C-alpha positions in Angstrom: 3.9 1.7 -22.2 6.4 4.3 -20.9 10.1 3.7 -21.2 13.0 5.9 -20.3 16.7 5.9 -21.2 19.2 5.8 -18.3 22.9 5.7 -19.4 22.0 3.7 -22.5 19.7 1.3 -20.6 16.1 1.3 -21.5 13.9 1.0 -18.4 10.2 0.3 -18.5 8.0 1.7 -15.8 4.4 2.3 -14.8 3.0 5.5 -13.3 -0.2 6.3 -11.5 -1.5 9.2 -9.6 -0.4 12.7 -8.7 1.5 14.3 -5.8 4.8 13.5 -4.0 6.7 10.7 -5.7 6.7 7.2 -4.4 8.9 4.6 -6.1 8.0 0.9 -5.7 10.9 -1.4 -6.3 10.0 -5.0 -6.9 11.8 -8.1 -5.8 13.8 -10.8 -7.7 11.9 -12.2 -10.7 9.1 -9.8 -10.3 8.2 -6.6 -12.2 6.3 -3.3 -12.0 2.9 -5.0 -12.8 3.0 -6.8 -9.5 2.5 -3.5 -7.7 -0.2 -2.2 -10.1 -3.3 -4.1 -8.8 -2.9 -4.1 -5.0 -0.7 -1.1 -4.1 -0.9 1.5 -6.9 -4.7 2.1 -6.5 -4.4 2.8 -2.8 -1.2 4.9 -2.9 -2.1 6.9 -6.0 -4.9 8.6 -4.2 -2.3 10.8 -2.5 0.9 10.1 -4.3 2.5 9.8 -7.8 3.4 6.2 -7.8 6.4 5.2 -10.0 6.9 1.5 -10.6 10.1 0.7 -12.6 11.2 -2.7 -13.9 14.8 -3.3 -12.6 17.4 -4.1 -15.2 17.0 -7.7 -16.3 13.4 -7.8 -15.3 10.0 -7.3 -16.9 10.1 -5.1 -20.1 13.4 -3.4 -19.2 16.6 -4.1 -21.0 18.4 -7.3 -20.1 22.1 -6.5 -20.7 24.8 -9.2 -20.1 25.8 -9.7 -16.5 27.1 -9.5 -14.0 24.7 -7.3 -12.2 25.2 -5.7 -8.8 22.9 -4.1 -6.3 24.8 -0.7 -6.4 24.5 -0.7 -10.2 20.7 -1.2 -9.9 20.6 1.6 -7.3 22.4 3.9 -9.8 19.8 2.9 -12.4 17.0 4.1 -10.1 18.8 7.4 -9.4 19.2 7.9 -13.1 15.5 7.0 -13.6 14.5 9.7 -11.1 16.8 12.2 -12.7 15.5 11.5 -16.2 11.9 12.0 -14.9 12.9 15.3 -13.4 12.1 14.0 -9.9 14.5 15.4 -7.3 13.6 13.0 -4.4 11.0 10.3 -3.7 9.8 8.0 -1.0 11.3 4.6 -1.8 9.5 1.3 -1.1 11.6 -1.8 -1.8 10.7 -5.5 -1.5 13.4 -8.2 -1.0 16.0 -7.5 -3.8 14.2 -4.1 -4.3 14.8 -3.4 -0.6 18.5 -4.0 -1.0 18.5 -1.6 -4.0 16.6 0.9 -1.9 19.3 0.8 0.8 22.1 1.2 -1.7 20.2 4.2 -3.3 20.0 5.8 0.2 23.7 5.4 0.7 24.9 6.3 -2.8 22.3 9.0 -3.7 20.9 10.2 -0.3 19.5 13.4 -2.0 17.1 11.2 -3.9 15.5 9.5 -0.9 12.9 11.2 1.3 12.1 8.0 3.2 12.5 4.3 3.0 10.1 1.4 3.5 12.2 -1.9 3.5 10.0 -5.0 3.1 11.3 -8.5 3.8 14.8 -7.6 2.8 18.3 -7.7 4.0 21.7 -6.0 4.2 23.4 -9.4 4.0 21.8 -12.8 3.4 23.6 -16.0 4.4 21.9 -19.2 5.7 22.5 -20.3 9.2 21.9 -23.9 10.4 21.2 -27.0 8.4 17.6 -26.3 7.6 18.4 -22.9 6.0 21.4 -24.3 4.1 19.3 -27.3 2.8 16.6 -24.9 1.5 19.2 -22.6 -0.1 21.0 -25.4 -1.8 17.7 -26.8 -3.1 16.8 -23.4 -4.6 20.2 -23.1 -6.3 20.0 -26.7 -7.5 16.6 -26.2 -9.0 17.8 -23.1 -10.8 20.7 -24.9 -12.3 18.3 -27.6 -13.7 15.6 -25.2 -15.1 13.9 -21.9 -14.3 10.5 -23.7 -14.3 11.6 -26.1 -11.6 13.0 -23.2 -9.5 9.8 -21.2 -10.1 7.6 -24.0 -8.8 9.7 -24.2 -5.7 9.7 -20.5 -5.1 6.0 -20.1 -5.7 5.2 -22.9 -3.2 7.4 -21.2 -0.7 5.9 -17.8 -1.2 2.3 -19.0 -1.0 2.2 -22.3 0.9 -1.4 -22.3 2.1 -4.2 -24.3 0.4 -6.2 -21.1 0.0 -3.4 -19.4 -1.9 -3.4 -21.6 -5.0 -4.4 -18.7 -7.2 -1.5 -16.5 -5.9 0.9 -19.5 -6.2 -0.1 -20.0 -9.8 0.4 -16.3 -10.7 3.8 -16.3 -9.0 4.9 -19.4 -10.9 4.0 -17.9 -14.3 5.6 -14.6 -13.4 8.9 -16.3 -12.4 8.8 -18.5 -15.5 8.4 -15.4 -17.7 11.9 -14.2 -16.8 14.9 -14.4 -19.1 16.9 -17.3 -17.4 20.3 -15.6 -17.9 19.2 -12.2 -16.6 17.4 -13.9 -13.7 20.6 -15.8 -12.7 22.6 -12.5 -12.9 20.1 -10.8 -10.6 20.1 -13.8 -8.2 23.9 -13.5 -8.0 23.6 -9.7 -7.4 21.4 -10.4 -4.4 23.7 -13.2 -3.1 26.8 -11.0 -3.3 25.3 -8.0 -1.7 26.7 -6.9 1.7 25.5 -3.5 2.8 26.0 -4.0 6.6 28.8 -1.5 6.8 26.7 1.2 5.2 23.6 0.9 7.4 24.8 3.6 9.8 25.1 6.0 6.9 21.4 5.9 6.0 19.8 9.1 7.2 16.3 8.8 5.6 13.4 8.0 7.9 13.1 4.2 7.6 10.3 1.6 8.3 11.3 -2.1 8.2 8.3 -4.4 7.5 8.7 -8.1 8.3 6.3 -10.9 7.5 6.4 -13.3 10.4 6.1 -16.4 8.2 8.7 -15.4 5.7 11.0 -18.4 5.0 13.0 -16.6 2.3 14.6 -13.8 4.4 14.8 -14.7 8.1 13.5 -12.3 10.7 17.1 -11.8 12.1 18.0 -10.0 8.8 15.2 -7.5 9.2 16.1 -7.0 12.9 19.6 -6.3 11.7 18.3 -3.6 9.4 16.2 -1.9 12.1 19.1 -2.0 14.6 21.7 -0.7 12.1 19.8 2.2 10.5 19.6 5.2 12.8 16.0 5.7 14.0 14.6 2.8 12.0 11.3 1.2 13.1 10.5 -2.5 12.7 6.9 -3.7 12.3 6.0 -7.4 12.0 3.0 -8.6 10.1 1.3 -11.8 11.3 0.1 -14.5 8.9 2.4 -13.0 6.2 5.2 -14.6 4.3 7.8 -13.1 2.0 5.3 -11.4 -0.3 3.6 -9.2 2.3 2.3 -6.7 -0.2 0.4 -9.6 -1.9 -0.7 -11.8 1.0 -1.6 -8.9 3.4 -2.3 -6.0 1.0 -4.7 -4.1 3.2 -2.4 -4.2 6.2 0.6 -3.4 4.1 -1.0 -0.4 2.4 -2.2 1.0 5.7 1.3 0.7 7.2 2.9 2.4 4.2 0.4 5.2 3.9 0.6 6.0 7.7 4.4 6.1 7.4 4.5 8.2 4.3 1.9 10.7 5.7 4.3 11.4 8.6 7.2 12.2 6.3 
């Protein structure tokens, strides 16, 4: 399995295909493997698909925290540099989408285009229902990662027909190092990229699952409104994990967007 050193940090990654580079950046508690079955086969027919594990995730190093989103963006910039890749199309899901935004601001020369999936520039609950759910997530995480993972998996895949996906998500989340997972969670909670949205010059597509209860639609609308020229597309019957619960639709949207840039 390939690894690469970035400023003393060992990053694990997967690679598939040939052509212009596309970097797929996973969400909180996920890893590169979660792109490898549903996205990499479709995208790699036209592109070189690079799938890194963020710091603290998967098989990458898990240094002591705190972590920050800009720090993770610098990791991705170093990753591309170490691979000899000048610029790439960047696709980011949730936490990975925040990292993608920070990369476009801090290292604009590395970003050819952005696909931001169910992500945010700033994430704070509004109203009692959102606050109750947020407090429940944090409370579960303080008790045990397994309890938190069960809650998250049920939120990601709530339908009866999604039992298999729910089980996979639960085991993926449970496989995380608890300390690193909490550090990454805090990085997402502290991130505020609202002031920088206007500085993003890369062509941008914002993808929003209409049934996402993790990141509200208003956060994605804020991205589309704040990034010059950005386009928002909503996906019906999709929650937070759009690449997984609607892979055919998602892959088509991404390929159509990339082919125009």
